[in-house]
N, C-alpha and C positions, 0 to 999 in steps of 0.2 A: 141821472146824471143824465140832461139834454143834451141828442147828439147834435156832432156840428154838419152841418149842409155841406156835401164840398162838390161845388162843380169839378167833374176832370176835363178836361179839354186836353183832345187828342185829334189825330188827322190832318186836318188843312188842305190846303193847296200847293204846297212845296214837292219838290223833290225827293225830299225825306217822309212824305205822307204814308208809306207802308211802315217805316221804322216806328214812328209817331203813333201808331194803331197796333203795332205789335205790345209799344210799351206801355200804353193805356190798358190796352189786357191786362198784363202782368201788375199794373199798379192799382186798378179795378179789384185784381181779385188779392193782394195782398194786403191792401186797407181792411181795420179791423171795422166789420161792421157794427160791432157793440160801441166801437165810435162816434162815425159816421154812415151818415146818408146821402149818398152817392148819386149823382146827376152827370150823366155823363152828356159832352157837345163838342161834334164836329164842326169847327168854324167853315169847314166848306159849304154845310147845310143850315147850320143850326146858327147864325150870329143872332136871327131875330128871335127866336127861343130862348138864348142867353138872354139880352134888352131886356125879354117881361117878366124873364126870372127872376132879376135881378135883386131885387128886395129880399128876398126868401135865401139866399148865398150870404154863407158865413166866410168864405174861400175859396177861391183858384186854386188845381193843381196845376198846373201848364204844362202836359208832357207833349211837348211840342216840338220840331226841329228843321232849319235850313226860314226862310224867308216867310215873313207873315203870322211867324209864330216864336220864333227865335232874337227875331230882330228888333224887338221894342212897339210891333204893329199890334199884336193883343193886348201887349200890357199895357198902349197906350189906352185903348178901350174897357181896359179893367178899373183905370185910374178916373173914366169917367164916368163910370157905374158906380164908382163908391167900392169895388171889391177888392180884397183885398188877394195878395196872390204869392208864391212862393217865388224866391230867387231877384232876380235884378231887377230894375223897374226900366225904364225906354230909355236914357241916359246909354246908361252899363247895353244894356242890349243891344242898342244900337251900336254902338261901339266897339265892343265884342266880336260883331259881327262882320264886320270890317276890318280886312287881316290888314289893310294899311293902317287904319290910323294906329290899331290897338298895337301895331308895331314903335310906332313913332311915340308912343306912350310908355310903350317897354323900355324903349332906349331913354327918354328922357327919366328913367327912373333909375337909369344905370345896369339895368338888364341885357346881356348880350344875345342878340338875333341876327338867327342869317345875312350875310347878304342877300339884297333884292331891285329887284327893279320892277316898273309899275306899266304892263299894258293894254292902251286905249283897244277896242274893236278894230281890227283890219290896219293897226298900227305894225308891220311885219318890220319897219323900218327900224324903228324902235324894240322889236323883239330880237331880231339879227345884231344889233349893237348889243344888248345884254351879254349873249352869246360871249363877245368880247371880252365885256368888261367883268361878268362874274364866272367863267369860263365852264364850260363841260363835267360834268352832268349837270344839268339844274333840273329844279322842281319848277313843276307849272300848275295851278291850280286857281280857280275862280277866286275874285277878291271876296265874294259873298255866299256864304253856304257853307256846310258839313258833309259827315260820312266819308269824306274824299272822294266825291260824285265830283266828274270833271276833273281830276286830278290826275298827272302822269310826270313822267320823269325821264326826261327828255335827254339823250348820250350824244346826239349827231344833228346839225344843222336840218338833216333831210326829213327828220323826224318833225320836226320844230311845225310845221304848217298846219300837219294834223293833228299835233296836242292842242295847238291854240285854237282851230276848229270846232275841237272836242267840248274845249270849256267855254268859248265863247256861247255855245245853247245855254248856259247855266246863267253866266253874269256878262255883262258889257264890258267888264274891266280882267284882267288876268295878272297873277302876281309871279313874277319867276326869281327864284331863290337858289341861293346855292345849297347845292348835298351836303348835309353835313352826316357826315357815316359813323356812328358810334351808337350807346346804348340808347334806344328811347324806352322815357319812361314818361310814365304820367301822376300828378297828384291833384288831390280831392281839396278841398278847403271848404270849410263850416260855418256858418256866422253870422254874424250882423255885426255888430262892433267888435266882441272877443271874438278872435277866429282860429280856428282850429286845423290846422293840416291834417289828413288822412295817407294812413301808410303809402307807400311809395310802390307803384307798378311798372312792371317791369314787362316791354310790349313786345314778343318777338316773332313775326310771321313766318308761319310756312315756308321751308325755299323753296316751293313753286309760286312764290306770291315777288314781289321784287320793290315792295313797299307794302304800308298799311292801308289796303285798299278797301272798297268796299265789301269784297267777298272773303277778306279776310277779316273784317271788322263783325262779320252777320254770321259767317259759315261757322255753325259748330266745326269745333276742334282744329280750325285753318291757323290758329293761333294762340300759341303759348302767351300768359297772362301769368307772370310770376310775382304775389305780394309774398314779403315783400320784396321787393328787385332785391337784384342780386349787385348791390354798390357800397362800399365800404359807408360808415357812420357820418364820416363829415361830409361825405358828398351825397348823402339824403339828409342829412340837418339844413344842407345851401340848397337842395331842390326844394325841398319845403317853403324854404323861405323864398325863393327867389316864384312859387306860386304864391305864396300870401301876396308880396309886390305886385303881382302879376293881377293879383284878385284887388287892390288898394289900387293900380292905377286905374284900372277901366269902371273904379268904384261899385262894384259889383256888391251884391248881398244875397246874404242866404247859402248859395252854395257858388262854386265853379267850378271844373277841372281844368286845370292848362298840364299841356301836353307840352316833352323839352328831348332834345338829345344830349346826352354826356358823350364831348368827343376830348379827349387827352386833357380830362378833368376839368374840358369849360363847358361850361351852361346854358345852350345852346334853347332859349324862349320860341317854340314855335308858334301855340294860339291856345287862346281858352274859352272854354266852353261854356254857357250861363248855364244851360238849359244838359247837363249830363245823361248819357242813355238809361235809362231807367227800367229795364228788367232786371230780373235778380242778378243772372252773368254778366250787367256790361259793368264796366271798369269803376266807376265811381260806385255802386252798391260795394262791390267785388274789396273795395277799399275801408270802405265803411263797415262791413263785417267785420275785414280785419282789425279794425278801427272799436268792435266791440257791438256795433248796430246792425243788428235783423233786418230785411228787407222792407218790415212791415215796422221797426223802429226807426229805420230811417225816416222812411215817410210821416212818421209822427213827427219826429224833429224838424223836417222842412215844414210840415204846416202850422208847427211851434211859432218858428220865425218867420214866415210870412203873416202869420196873425199879430207879431210884437210891434207888425209896421205898421 
């Protein structure tokens, strides 16, 4: 059997570069060497090499997060080069990266989202007004980005300016939304036309963390990730249906992972990741394993879905 030439893209120039490289290392280790020839590219330094090599590449695995990796930019380049890839295309990637546009699409599909307001750089009047409209506490985060980088919870007006300045380091727009206190869950979805929801995972950060921040996400043992989630069958099914609706609303393909909070039996959709973390202990691979795919088999499936396009 002829091997498939896989371009493994990881690294890049976003604030999530380190996470991307770590994920890329794990993916490279897990890929079946009897099936695949693996060529690694770091878009920070290897774009010219990727362009030069494009004719011999059968598929790209994009293991990147944040701007220039998860926002449609690298997807557009691969489309121009005629290289198929796993996951969503340019439009879905760009829309999912924008937390405000994605919320509008969720709402159009009848999904419930926390109340929110958008603040442009240095527009502190709107930010202060949002405190009156949304009430305290509020969640504050850059509109585009992931891994909870630049995110904070504001509990008093005196904390607002510092939190905004931190968030504006990563984006020119910041999303403010009402804090929903409940059970945090996430649900993966796989497929192109036929969509399969994965088992629900419950996320419980350690007591020392105010929310599921960067350290809580990536420090071993900092967070309990419980699969299947400790919610009843009815809510589990409803959350899985919400994840599929969110996937469809953003026109995702291949895979996605949607984060939600359940409070008083209401499911609030937060955001959708078009390139979920890809280490064996990341949330999406954990859910896939509970659904019958080990890490190597999951990568096989994502490659298969990518080549279907």
